[in-house]
C-alpha positions, 0 to 999 in steps of 0.5 A: 500500500502507498498512503497519501491523503488521497488514498486515505480519503478515497479508501483506495490502495494506490494513488492512481486514478484512471481518468474519466473517459466519456465513451469508454467509461463502462462498468467493466473498466471502472470495476477493473481499476477499483479491483486493482487498487485505484480509482475510476469514475463513471461518466454521468453524461454517458447515461442520459437518464437516471435509470441508465446511470443507476443501472450502470452503477449497479453493474459496477457494484456487481463487479467490485466491492471497492470504491469508485466514483461518478463524474458529472461534467459541468460543461454545458455541451455535455448537459443531458439533463440539469446538473443538480438532477445528475448530482442528486442521482449520484447521491440517491445511488449511494456512491460516495465519490463525486468528480466534477469538471468544467465550470465551477461547482460553486452552485452545487457545492452545498448540495454535495457537502450536505450529502457527505460526498467526497468531492473531487474537482478537475481543472486545468489552471492554478487560479481555478484550483485555488478557487475550488480549494476555497470552496472546500472541495476535498480533492483538487485535480489538475492537468497539464497541457500534455494531457489528452482531452481538454487542458487549458488555453495557457499551454502550461506543462505539468512540470511547471503547473503541478508544483504551482498548484500544490503551493496554491491550495490546501487540499490534496492534489491529483496530477494529470498530463503526461503520467503513465508509469511508475517513474512519472508517479514518483515525479508527481509525488516529488512535486507535492501531488498526492496521486496521479491521473492517467487516461491514455495509458488506461485506454491501452488495457484489455478491459478498456471497451475500445476496439483492438484496432484503436489500441493498436493505433495507440501502440504505433503512435509517438509522442508527436502524434497528438495535436491541439484542436478547437483552440479557435473556440476557446475549448482546446482538445488534445487529440490523436493526429489523423486526417480528421483532425487535419481537416478540423485544423484546416477549417479553424485556420479558415475561421470556420464557425462553430456551426461549420465545425460542429459535424467534425467535433461532435462526440458521436463521431468520436464514439463511433471511432473508438468502438469501431476501431476507425480512428480516422473518424472523429476526435480521438482524445489522446495525451502525449504519453501515448509515445511511451505505450508499448503494450496492452496489459490487464488493468491489474498488471498495469497497476502492479507494474506501475507500483513496482517501477515506482519502488525501483525509481525510489530506490535509485533516488534513495541511493543517491542521497 
């Protein structure tokens, strides 16, 4: 066991979170991470009705007796129903860990606190981390520009961002963006973070419900195989570089409107690509750490390898001192 404030609060064995991945957030992956000693959250936005979300929570509970969470993204574009209703569904389900992301959780903070949930809020800027810390969230999560999905417009790397965030808050910090093995876990802990979040690394696992052709594409990719799109919309997304993303970049360079871009950046296209293995269709969220992925292990083997490598890295550092 590797104890930090994050592991103690969440009741997990290792300070490792599998990043919430919209279309891939199924019970099988969430339970596999929980059983391996980490944390993973079901994405509420993937389940449009309360009954569908509750059913997936039950399915997850049938697969694990370990802690897991539910993510409620506060991005308006992912609003399938009112956010307070989504949070109330989580409360009623008995799940005790809630992750929010996107806009400020301030309107819902009292509701979350009164329900006794452990509240993680994910952000991408130090000033936002400081704001939610003042709101009293239990754990702050922050991602550097290396991260797949939605880092900030500021383009600050994890190596700079994480220690700044640690110094700006009182709550424990989960660090994301560029993490995928035991050595980077040790780096995050050395910078003051108390857990790491890994998204891209967990996509290349056997339990991840992604087509094998897409997993093979991850293994073939390098650290330069990602690109930032949607900068023109003020909502940057790091995604795998494909002919599809090149088209999006071309349109952005020609000052395309949101309406013109919408068919190319819609989530449905990305979901189809993941599930069918056609990564040339849609935006395929992916971090720069993809260049370090060379295999597709089980989640359990991945987590154990991360911890083993972290112990070896710590041993080398101890020898230096």
